N, C-alpha and C positions, 0 to 999 in steps of 0.2 A: 655278772661280767658281756662283755660288747662281743659279739660274732658276727659274722657276713660268711654265709655260707654259699659257696661257688654249686652253678648248676649243676656240676657233678657229685655234690654231696649227697646222700642218702637222705632223702625228705623225715623220715623216721627216727635220726639226730635232731631234727631242726624242733622237730616237734616235743621230741623229749627235752630238750635245751630250755624250750621253752615253759615245760610244762612246771622246771625246776626252777623257777625265776629269773632267766638270763631272756637278754634283751638280743635276739638272734634276727636278723635279717637275711633274707633269701632271694638272690638275684635271679629264682625264678619267678618271684615275686613282683619283684622291682622293676628289675633291668633283665627278660630275658633276653639272649645271644649276645651277652656284654661282652668286649674282648678281654682275656684275662690279664691284659694289660691294663685296663681300667677296672675291673674287679680290685688289681691288689692295691692301686693308687684310690681309691674309694673306701676301702678298709686301713691305708695309714691315713687318711685323710680325719675319717672318722674315729680312729682309735680302735678298730675294732678287728678282731681275732677271725683270720679269713679259715674257712673251713673249705677242706677241697679232695678230691680223691684222684683229681687230675695232675699227673708227675709235671706238667708244662711250668705250674708253680714253680718248682725247683731250679730248672732250666733261666724262669726271670731274677730270680734270686740271686744265685750263683753264678751261671755263666754271664748272666748281663746286666750284674749290679742291682738290682730294682729293690728298693728300701723298701722295709714292710714294718709295720707293728707285732706280727706274728702271724704265723700258719702253722695249721695241724694238719698234715698230709696222711691222710685216712688210705691205710694200704692193706686191706683185708679180701682174701680171695672165698670166691661163693662157698666153700666147704667152711667157713668159718664166722659169717657174717650175722648166725643167729646171737654171737655175741658184741657187736659191734656198738649198737646203741647203748648197751650196758657199759660198754670199756670208755666209748667214749665224756660219758655222766662222769664217769669215775674218775677220770682224767683230770676233769676240772673239777673234780671237791676235793683231791690230793695234792693237783700242781696245777691250780686256776693261775696263783702270783708266781709262777717262773715263766707263766707263759710267753710273758712280754717281752717282747725284742730277740724270740728265738724261733728256730726252722723247727717241731717236733714234727719226729715220723711215728704215728704209733699204727702197731701191728698184732696181731693177736698174740699175747704173752711177752709186748716190749712196747718201748716209748723208748725212743733217740731223741734228745733237746740238744741241738746245737746252736750258735748265738749265729744268726745271719749276716752281719756286720758287727767290725771290730768296734 
């Protein structure tokens, strides 16, 4: 799968996904300080799943109607971060084909899928 990791995304997730054979670009490496709207447009253009910990992307998608290929919003508080990398890799293994066209929120013990556009 192809991913674009926003600067807010834990870099351990980037490394782990790369190690499992995924194509992962990191905004921190290719375009530091890029605007969120540019990041989401780049992910759509390149058909990449956007990985982020920034809730502003939900605002862009739902309040402003920004089109997406897919977004995975990671919501792990400090006390649960030890499982973050494992859980994101597991998400891709178990639900990878389901991600396209979805806005996914992954939290400790919970994954919510919603379609971003009708």
